[in-house]
C-alpha positions in Angstrom: 85.1 84.9 78.8 83.4 85.8 75.4 86.8 87.0 74.0 88.6 83.8 75.1 85.8 81.6 73.7 86.1 83.2 70.3 89.9 83.1 70.3 90.0 79.4 71.4 88.1 78.5 68.3 89.8 80.8 65.8 93.3 81.8 66.9 95.1 79.8 69.6 98.1 82.1 69.6 96.0 85.1 70.3 94.2 83.1 73.0 97.6 82.5 74.7 98.5 86.2 74.4 95.2 87.4 75.9 95.3 84.9 78.8 98.9 85.7 79.6 98.1 89.4 79.6 95.1 88.9 81.9 97.1 86.8 84.4 99.8 89.5 84.5 97.2 92.2 85.1 95.7 90.1 87.9 99.0 89.7 89.6 99.8 93.4 89.2 96.7 94.3 91.1 96.5 91.4 93.6 100.0 91.4 94.9 100.1 94.9 96.3 96.7 94.2 98.0 98.3 91.1 99.5 101.3 92.9 100.9 99.1 95.8 102.1 97.0 93.4 104.2 100.1 91.6 105.3 101.9 94.6 106.6 98.9 96.6 107.9 97.1 93.6 109.4 97.0 95.0 112.9 95.8 98.5 112.1 93.2 97.0 109.8 91.9 94.7 112.5 91.8 97.4 115.1 89.9 99.7 112.8 87.5 97.0 111.8 86.7 95.7 115.3 87.5 98.6 117.5 90.9 99.7 118.9 89.6 99.9 122.5 86.8 97.3 122.7 88.6 94.4 121.0 91.1 92.5 123.2 94.7 92.8 122.2 95.2 89.1 122.2 92.3 88.7 119.8 93.6 91.5 117.7 97.0 89.7 117.3 95.2 86.4 116.4 92.9 88.0 113.9 95.8 89.9 112.4 97.7 86.7 111.9 94.7 85.1 110.3 94.4 88.0 107.9 98.1 87.8 107.1 97.8 84.1 106.3 94.8 84.6 104.1 96.4 87.4 102.3 99.1 85.1 101.0 96.6 83.4 98.7 94.8 86.5 97.3 96.8 86.3 94.0 96.1 82.5 93.7 92.4 82.9 94.2 92.2 85.7 91.7 94.2 83.8 89.1 92.1 80.7 89.6 88.9 82.5 88.4 90.7 83.4 85.2 92.2 80.0 84.6 88.8 78.3 85.1 87.3 80.5 82.4 90.2 79.5 80.1 89.1 75.9 80.5 85.5 76.9 79.9 86.5 78.6 76.6 87.6 75.1 75.4 84.3 73.6 76.6 86.2 71.8 79.2 84.3 71.8 82.5 85.5 68.4 83.8 89.1 69.4 84.6 88.3 72.4 86.8 85.6 70.3 88.5 87.9 67.5 89.5 90.6 70.0 90.5 88.0 71.7 92.7 87.2 68.4 94.3 90.9 67.8 95.0 91.1 71.4 96.4 88.3 70.7 98.9 89.7 67.4 100.0 93.2 68.9 100.5 91.7 71.7 102.5 89.8 69.3 104.8 92.9 67.2 105.4 95.2 70.2 106.0 92.6 71.9 108.2 92.3 68.9 110.5 96.1 68.3 110.6 97.1 71.9 111.2 94.2 72.7 113.6 94.3 69.6 115.8 97.6 67.7 115.1 99.8 70.8 115.2 97.5 72.7 117.5 97.5 75.9 115.4 93.7 76.3 116.0 92.2 79.1 113.9 95.5 79.8 112.3 95.5 76.3 110.9 92.2 77.0 109.1 93.6 80.1 107.5 96.8 78.4 106.5 94.8 75.5 105.1 92.8 77.9 102.9 95.9 79.6 101.5 97.8 76.4 100.9 94.9 74.6 99.2 94.1 77.8 97.1 97.7 77.9 95.8 97.5 74.2 95.1 94.3 74.6 93.1 95.9 77.5 91.1 99.1 75.4 90.3 97.0 72.4 89.2 95.0 74.6 86.8 98.2 76.0 85.4 99.8 72.6 84.9 96.8 71.0 83.2 96.3 74.1 81.0 99.9 74.0 80.0 99.3 70.5 78.6 96.5 72.0 76.5 98.3 75.1 75.3 101.8 76.3 76.1 100.6 79.7 77.3 103.3 80.6 79.8 106.5 81.6 78.0 109.6 83.0 79.6 109.7 86.3 77.6 106.0 87.1 78.0 105.3 85.9 81.5 108.1 85.0 83.9 110.2 88.2 83.3 107.3 90.6 83.8 106.0 88.6 86.7 109.5 88.7 88.3 109.5 92.5 88.0 106.0 92.6 89.6 107.2 90.4 92.6 110.3 92.5 93.1 108.2 95.7 93.0 105.8 94.2 95.5 108.7 93.3 97.8 109.9 96.9 97.7 106.4 98.1 98.4 106.3 95.9 101.5 109.4 97.6 102.8 108.0 101.0 102.0 104.8 100.1 104.0 106.6 98.6 107.0 109.1 101.5 107.8 106.7 104.4 107.9 104.1 102.3 109.8 106.7 101.5 112.5 108.1 105.0 112.6 104.7 106.7 113.0 103.5 104.1 115.5 106.6 104.3 117.6 107.7 108.0 117.5 104.9 110.2 116.0 101.4 109.2 117.1 99.6 107.5 119.9 97.8 104.8 117.8 95.5 103.8 120.7 93.3 106.7 119.4 91.1 105.8 116.4 91.8 109.1 114.5 95.6 108.5 114.8 95.2 104.9 113.7 93.2 106.1 110.6 96.0 108.6 109.8 98.7 106.0 110.1 96.8 103.6 107.8 96.2 106.3 105.2 99.8 107.7 105.2 101.4 104.2 105.1 99.1 103.1 102.3 99.9 106.2 100.2 103.7 105.7 100.8 103.5 102.0 99.8 101.4 102.5 96.7 103.5 105.4 95.7 106.6 103.3 95.8 104.8 100.6 93.9 103.9 102.9 91.1 107.3 104.5 91.0 109.1 101.2 90.7 106.5 100.0 88.2 107.7 103.0 86.0 111.4 102.4 86.7 111.1 98.7 85.8 108.9 99.5 82.8 106.2 97.1 83.8 103.7 97.0 81.0 100.7 96.8 83.3 101.6 100.2 84.7 101.1 101.8 81.3 97.8 100.1 80.9 96.7 101.4 84.3 97.6 104.9 83.2 95.6 104.5 80.0 92.6 103.3 82.0 92.8 106.3 84.4 93.0 108.6 81.4 89.9 107.0 79.9 88.0 107.6 83.1 89.2 111.2 83.1 87.9 111.7 79.6 84.4 110.2 80.3 82.7 113.2 78.8 84.4 112.8 75.4 83.7 109.0 75.5 80.0 109.7 76.1 79.8 112.4 73.5 81.2 110.0 70.9 78.6 107.3 71.6 75.7 106.9 69.1 73.3 106.4 72.0 73.9 109.8 73.5 71.0 112.3 73.2 70.8 116.0 73.8 67.4 116.0 75.3 65.5 116.8 72.1 66.9 114.3 69.6 68.7 111.0 69.5 70.0 108.6 67.0 68.2 105.7 68.6 64.5 105.4 67.7 63.6 103.8 71.0 65.0 106.7 73.1 63.2 109.3 71.0 59.9 107.5 71.2 60.0 106.4 67.6 58.9 102.9 66.6 
């Protein structure tokens, strides 16, 4: 938010670059989470509510609710970034009115899907996802009128690679899950269910990272740099001016000097 506010006043082109990069990073992290919840919805529900004590019909219903809600994870994450982009221009009215439209749409869809189409609780989940995606799209459209921040070369092509990688990840999650569940383990036992979830998740995320490298997704390189920075935390701390060795410090307040 502070970075966007400064760039909105001084350099609109850098503002567009920063915002586009942030949105791509959000999609790179949010989409695999969405597909993970979508594919592993039943194991997740069984682990959360109890494989034996929670009725199977309720498990299926709750899993379907989780699947529908997972469809809008990326939209809800992007919405938070887009709202801050408006705030950087001191524009609070547009996000406010879009939020009102979002709430009204949710109410209408919830009643229609729940009662008219008799989808019950699934209707509520679908209404949440549909209205969240609507809110995100409205923010994008109105922000596009303010600044042309989404350009083909810098957004659509990388995002297309991320979506394709996510699709391949979904396949990599589904096949090992079905194989382990059908031929390897008795997943009525909690320990086996945990093993299935962990192994499937590792397979899926492994495929996501491999294809991120193959498709040369920029966010993958940034993720590696971030991991390296965490691995070098001792060097980072040792280079800080506020670090003290127990007897002496460069900061007067830490050493007791006034």
